[in-house]
C-alpha positions in Angstrom: 7.5 16.3 13.7 6.2 13.3 12.1 8.0 12.3 8.8 5.8 10.6 5.8 7.9 9.5 2.9 6.1 8.9 -0.3 3.9 11.6 1.0 2.7 12.5 -2.5 1.7 9.0 -3.2 -1.5 7.1 -2.7 -1.1 5.8 1.0 1.2 8.4 2.1 -1.0 11.3 1.3 -3.9 9.6 3.0 -1.7 9.1 5.9 -0.9 12.9 6.0 -4.5 13.4 6.0 -5.3 11.0 8.8 -2.7 12.7 11.0 -4.2 16.2 10.3 -7.7 14.8 11.4 -6.3 14.3 14.7 -4.5 17.8 14.6 -1.0 16.5 13.7 0.2 19.3 11.7 3.9 19.3 12.1 4.3 16.7 9.2 7.3 16.7 7.1 6.7 15.4 3.6 9.4 13.5 1.7 8.9 12.6 -1.9 10.3 13.1 -5.2 8.1 16.1 -6.1 8.5 16.3 -9.9 5.0 14.7 -10.8 2.4 17.7 -10.6 -0.4 15.4 -11.0 0.8 13.4 -7.8 1.5 16.6 -5.9 -2.3 17.4 -5.9 -2.7 14.8 -3.3 -1.2 17.1 -0.8 -3.5 20.1 -1.7 -5.1 21.3 1.5 -3.0 19.5 3.7 -1.3 21.1 6.9 2.4 20.4 6.2 5.4 21.8 8.1 8.1 21.1 5.5 8.7 19.7 2.0 11.8 17.6 1.5 13.1 16.3 -1.6 13.7 12.4 -1.4 17.4 12.8 -2.2 17.9 15.3 0.5 16.2 13.3 3.3 19.2 12.0 4.7 20.9 15.1 5.3 17.6 16.7 6.6 17.3 13.9 8.9 20.9 14.4 10.3 20.1 18.1 11.0 16.6 17.4 12.3 16.5 14.1 14.2 15.9 15.6 17.7 12.7 17.0 16.6 11.6 14.0 14.6 9.0 12.0 16.6 8.1 9.1 14.2 8.9 8.1 10.7 6.3 6.6 8.3 8.5 5.3 5.5 6.0 4.8 2.8 7.9 5.9 -0.4 8.8 3.2 -3.0 8.6 2.1 -6.5 5.3 0.3 -6.6 5.2 -0.7 -10.1 4.9 -4.8 -10.2 5.7 -4.6 -14.0 9.1 -2.7 -13.4 12.0 -5.0 -14.3 14.9 -2.5 -13.6 16.5 -4.3 -10.6 18.8 -1.5 -10.0 16.0 1.0 -9.7 14.1 -1.2 -7.3 16.9 -2.1 -5.3 18.1 1.6 -4.9 14.6 2.9 -4.0 13.0 0.0 -2.2 16.0 -1.8 -0.4 19.0 0.3 -0.2 17.0 3.5 0.5 15.0 1.8 3.3 18.2 0.5 4.8 19.4 4.1 5.1 16.2 5.1 6.8 16.5 2.0 9.0 19.9 2.9 10.0 19.1 6.5 10.9 16.1 5.4 13.0 18.7 3.1 15.0 21.2 5.7 15.4 18.7 8.5 16.5 16.1 6.1 18.3 13.1 7.2 16.1 10.3 4.9 16.0 9.7 3.4 12.3 6.7 1.9 10.6 7.7 1.0 6.9 5.9 -0.5 3.8 6.3 -4.0 2.7 3.9 -5.9 0.5 1.8 -8.8 -0.2 3.8 -9.1 -3.4 6.4 -10.8 -1.2 4.1 -14.0 -0.9 4.3 -14.9 -4.5 1.8 -17.4 -5.4 1.4 -18.1 -1.7 3.0 -21.6 -1.8 3.7 -21.0 1.9 0.5 -19.4 2.7 -0.2 -15.7 3.8 0.7 -15.8 7.4 2.9 -13.1 8.6 5.2 -15.2 10.6 8.9 -14.1 10.6 10.2 -17.8 10.1 8.7 -18.1 6.6 10.1 -14.9 5.3 13.4 -16.1 3.9 11.9 -18.9 2.2 9.2 -16.7 0.2 9.3 -16.7 -3.5 8.0 -13.3 -5.0 6.8 -13.4 -8.6 8.6 -10.2 -9.6 11.4 -7.8 -8.9 9.3 -5.6 -7.1 8.2 -8.3 -4.5 11.8 -9.4 -4.3 13.0 -5.7 -3.3 10.5 -5.7 -0.7 11.3 -9.4 0.7 14.9 -8.6 0.7 14.5 -5.8 3.0 12.1 -7.6 5.3 14.9 -10.5 5.4 17.6 -7.8 6.0 15.7 -6.0 8.9 14.7 -9.5 10.6 18.8 -10.2 10.7 19.8 -7.0 12.0 21.1 -6.9 15.9 20.5 -3.1 16.0 16.8 -2.3 15.6 14.8 0.9 16.1 13.3 0.8 19.6 9.8 0.3 17.8 9.4 -0.7 14.3 6.9 -2.3 12.0 6.7 -3.5 8.4 3.4 -3.7 7.0 2.6 -6.2 4.2 0.0 -4.2 2.2 -2.4 -6.2 0.3 -4.5 -4.7 -2.4 -5.3 -1.2 -1.2 -7.8 0.8 -2.9 -9.2 4.4 -2.3 -8.9 8.1 -2.8 -5.6 9.8 -4.2 -4.6 6.6 -6.3 -5.6 8.6 -9.3 -1.8 9.3 -10.6 -1.1 5.6 -10.6 -2.2 4.6 -14.1 -1.8 0.9 -14.8 -0.9 0.1 -11.2 -4.3 1.9 -9.8 -7.0 -0.4 -8.2 -9.5 -2.1 -10.3 -12.0 0.1 -8.6 -10.6 3.3 -10.2 -10.3 1.5 -13.6 -13.9 0.1 -13.2 -15.2 3.5 -12.4 -13.6 5.2 -15.5 -14.6 2.4 -17.8 -18.0 2.3 -16.6 -18.4 6.3 -16.7 -17.2 6.3 -20.3 -18.5 3.2 -21.7 -21.2 1.7 -19.5 -19.2 -1.5 -19.1 -16.3 -3.0 -17.6 -13.7 -5.4 -19.0 -11.8 -7.6 -16.5 -9.0 -10.1 -17.0 -9.8 -13.4 -18.2 -8.7 -16.4 -16.0 -5.6 -18.3 -17.4 -5.7 -20.8 -14.3 -7.9 -23.9 -14.5 -9.0 -23.5 -10.9 -10.5 -20.2 -11.3 -13.4 -19.0 -13.7 -13.0 -15.8 -15.5 -13.5 -12.7 -12.9 -13.2 -15.1 -10.1 -9.7 -14.4 -9.5 -9.4 -13.6 -5.6 -7.7 -10.7 -3.7 -7.5 -9.5 -0.4 -9.0 -5.9 -1.2 -8.4 -3.5 1.9 -9.6 0.3 2.0 -7.2 2.6 2.5 -9.0 4.3 5.4 -8.3 1.1 7.3 -4.8 1.0 6.3 -4.0 4.5 7.7 -6.1 3.7 10.8 -3.8 0.9 11.6 -0.7 2.9 11.1 -2.1 5.7 13.3 -3.1 3.1 16.0 0.6 1.5 15.7 2.2 5.0 16.3 0.4 5.2 19.6 0.7 1.6 20.5 4.7 1.5 20.0 4.7 -2.0 21.2 5.3 -5.5 19.7 7.6 -4.6 16.8 7.8 -6.7 13.9 6.3 -7.4 10.2 2.7 -7.6 9.8 -0.1 -8.4 7.2 -2.2 -5.5 6.4 -5.3 -6.5 4.4 -9.0 -7.1 5.1 -8.5 -10.8 5.9 -11.3 -11.5 3.5 -10.5 -12.8 -0.1 -13.1 -11.5 -2.5 -13.5 -12.0 -6.4 -12.7 -9.1 -8.9 -16.3 -9.5 -10.3 -17.5 -8.9 -6.8 -15.6 -5.6 -6.6 -16.8 -4.7 -10.2 -20.4 -5.3 -9.5 -19.9 -3.3 -6.2 -18.7 -0.4 -8.5 -21.8 -0.8 -10.5 -24.2 -0.7 -7.6 -22.4 2.4 -6.3 -23.0 4.1 -9.7 -26.6 2.8 -9.8 -25.8 1.2 -12.9 -26.6 -2.2 -14.1 -23.5 -4.6 -14.3 -22.3 -5.2 -17.7 -18.7 -7.1 -17.5 -16.9 -8.9 -20.2 -13.5 -10.4 -20.3 -9.9 -9.9 -22.1 -6.7 -11.7 -22.0 -4.3 -11.0 -19.1 -1.4 -9.1 -20.6 1.3 -11.5 -21.5 4.2 -9.4 -19.5 2.2 -10.3 -16.2 0.4 -13.4 -16.9 3.0 -15.9 -15.8 3.6 -13.6 -12.5 -0.2 -13.1 -11.6 -1.5 -14.1 -8.0 -4.7 -15.4 -8.5 -5.4 -15.6 -4.8 -4.3 -13.7 -1.8 -6.0 -13.5 1.8 -4.1 -12.0 4.8 -4.1 -13.6 8.0 -4.9 -10.9 10.1 -4.5 -12.8 13.6 -1.1 -11.4 14.5 -2.5 -7.6 14.4 -5.6 -8.5 16.3 -3.5 -10.4 19.0 -1.7 -7.2 19.8 -5.0 -5.2 20.6 -6.1 -3.9 17.3 -10.0 -4.3 17.3 -11.5 -1.9 14.9 -13.4 -3.8 12.3 -12.3 -3.4 8.6 -14.6 -2.0 5.8 -16.5 -4.6 3.9 -15.8 -4.6 0.3 -19.2 -3.2 -0.8 -19.0 -0.6 1.9 -15.5 0.8 1.2 -16.2 0.7 -2.7 -19.4 2.8 -2.1 -17.6 5.2 -0.1 -14.8 5.6 -2.5 -16.9 6.0 -5.5 -19.7 8.2 -4.0 -17.6 10.5 -1.9 -14.5 10.8 -4.1 -14.6 9.5 -7.5 -18.1 10.8 -8.4 -16.9 14.3 -7.8 -13.4 13.9 -9.0 -11.8 15.9 -11.8 -9.5 13.0 -12.5 -11.1 11.6 -15.7 
């Protein structure tokens, strides 16, 4: 059995689909299944068992001998969440429990970290273990993720194989439930379909023009392909960046969405909300050399290619409007 936590969520449900695509059908999905909208992400998937998040520790104690691998992708991912106790409970303490069980039962583990750990990028975006204790995340979400990364590196006992993946700006199908935290592609698609135009955040940084804030956008199909490869590779444990390796402006992503819809671009700008304005990353770009160095050779989707696939093959026929 392969376990996927956060399985009803965006990346988790895409990971289940990726496993199913190669006939891994004994999948145990773990999540808090109270969100019916989110649960739609698992419709049509081949699943062996559904386990409520609060029951997973007990379930694993009883079923560890049959558990071959754990993808721990469940987390509170809202970068505007300021409930420290909630974030530390779900993102840090819970992950420590999963880690310890993987140590006790010798189960290989991949867990989700985040590019939010890099803060403003004062130390760059290299996934060297040496800089992790010195990183300065901009929000409690990033802090909760970085605290776990620090803790993991400090442990004397580790799973025989483990990888923490710093996801950059992931976009793609099954993010419909994420509301404000969904990718700009989804927001652009909805706005363009409804109004024929798109509003982007205005820059409040003198070094960046409006719409030219840059992020490392990575298509979710690349993300799950990397995790699938790592499940088979099972060497070179550690913390890795997972982005495209190419920073692109938000305006490019928006234009790609217009192009996928065959609509002439109409873009205007609004102020960045005050609650995130001073915590806003203006540039991120993953250094992907470490992943490449251990043998991952598959090319990543170019931004225009990924946006086109997402819009034309998923959003255009979507009922989630």
